C-alpha positions in Angstrom: 94.2 50.6 75.5 96.3 48.2 75.9 95.5 45.7 78.6 97.9 44.7 81.5 98.1 42.7 84.5 98.4 45.5 87.4 98.8 44.5 90.7 96.8 45.2 93.5 98.2 46.6 96.8 96.4 45.6 99.6 98.0 47.8 103.1 97.4 47.1 107.0 98.1 50.0 108.9 100.4 49.6 112.0 99.0 52.3 113.9 95.2 52.6 112.6 92.4 50.0 112.1 92.3 50.2 108.0 93.0 48.4 104.9 94.1 50.2 101.9 93.8 49.0 98.3 95.9 50.5 95.4 95.3 49.0 92.0 95.9 50.6 88.0 93.3 49.8 85.5 93.8 50.7 81.5 90.7 52.7 81.5 89.5 56.4 82.3 88.3 57.5 85.2 84.8 57.7 83.6 84.8 53.9 83.3 86.5 52.9 86.2 83.7 54.7 88.3 80.6 53.0 86.1 81.9 49.7 87.1 81.2 50.7 90.8 78.1 52.6 90.7 76.3 50.7 87.7 74.7 47.4 89.1 74.4 45.5 86.3 78.4 46.2 85.5 79.1 45.7 89.3 77.8 42.8 89.7 79.7 41.4 86.6 83.0 41.4 88.6 83.0 42.0 92.3 84.2 39.0 94.3 86.2 35.6 93.5 85.1 34.2 90.0 83.7 31.3 91.8 80.7 33.3 93.1 77.8 35.0 90.9 77.1 38.0 92.7 73.2 39.5 93.0 72.2 42.7 93.7 69.0 43.0 95.4 69.3 47.0 96.6 71.3 49.6 94.5 70.7 53.3 94.5 74.4 54.9 93.9 73.8 58.5 95.0 74.9 59.9 98.2 72.2 59.2 100.6 71.2 56.1 98.7 71.3 52.4 99.7 73.0 49.5 98.3 73.2 45.4 98.7 74.2 42.3 97.0 74.6 38.2 97.6 76.8 36.0 96.2 75.7 32.6 95.6 77.3 29.7 94.8 75.8 26.1 92.7 72.9 28.9 93.4 72.9 29.1 97.1 73.5 32.1 98.9 76.7 32.0 100.7 77.2 35.5 101.9 75.5 39.2 101.8 76.4 42.2 102.1 75.2 45.6 102.6 75.8 49.8 103.4 74.8 53.2 102.3 76.5 55.3 99.5 77.3 58.4 101.7 78.6 60.3 98.8 79.1 59.2 95.1 81.1 62.4 93.1 81.2 61.3 89.4 84.2 60.1 88.5 86.0 61.3 91.6 84.6 59.5 94.7 82.9 57.2 96.5 82.1 57.4 99.9 80.4 54.1 101.7 79.7 52.1 104.6 80.2 48.0 103.9 78.5 45.7 106.0 79.0 42.1 105.8 75.6 40.3 107.1 77.2 37.4 109.3 78.7 40.4 111.3 76.3 43.7 111.3 78.4 45.3 114.3 81.2 45.1 111.7 81.1 48.6 109.6 83.6 49.7 107.8 83.7 53.3 106.2 85.0 52.8 102.7 86.6 56.2 99.9 87.1 55.0 96.9 89.2 57.6 94.9 89.8 57.2 91.4 92.8 59.7 89.9 93.2 59.9 86.5 96.6 58.9 85.4 99.1 59.2 82.3 97.8 56.9 79.1 94.2 57.4 79.8 94.2 55.0 82.8 93.1 55.4 86.4 94.6 54.8 89.4 92.4 53.7 92.3 92.9 54.1 96.0 90.2 52.3 98.5 90.9 53.0 102.5 88.5 50.8 104.5 88.2 52.2 108.4 86.7 49.5 110.6 86.3 50.0 114.9 89.2 48.1 115.9 92.4 46.3 114.4 90.0 43.0 116.0 87.5 43.8 113.2 90.3 44.8 110.6 92.6 41.8 111.2 89.3 39.5 110.6 88.6 40.7 107.2 92.2 40.4 105.9 91.9 36.9 107.0 88.3 36.3 105.8 90.1 35.3 102.0 89.1 38.9 100.9 92.3 39.3 98.7 91.1 36.5 96.9 88.0 38.3 95.6 89.7 41.3 95.4 92.7 40.4 93.1 89.9 38.2 91.9 86.9 40.8 91.1 90.0 43.3 89.8 91.4 41.2 87.1 87.8 40.0 86.3 87.1 43.9 86.0 90.5 44.8 83.9 88.7 42.2 81.4 85.7 43.7 81.3 87.5 47.4 80.9 89.4 46.2 77.8 86.1 44.9 76.2 84.9 48.0 76.5 84.1 50.8 73.7 
């Protein structure tokens, strides 16, 4: 498979407090799924390039939990945690996502992997939060940089995969 730069679409619904992320990858659904559930892979690509991700807890199964921290220059700058509510191999991951600094701002995320023509995959991630204030704070936090840089890094990792 050849690696092509794909755009990430980030959509905020005007009527409900959600954020939808849509992104295509030049890789199979199995490869994209693994990159989201294998902690050593996840840590290599998630977030902006300016941080290192350190996994502190990871049990990627239905009913499991996860946590990671972002470090810059050896110092922790942010940490996140949540639970895996459903892990359906190569198809779907449902999890909660919480930023340690905003423990009341829990997002429920559903990631759907859809195989598309040419051995490629479309990822659709829908995050639902409690109110528009929380959603808008997430959008203005710079999350788009982390998402775009993270997925670009994932593209590079997937291109190197056998």
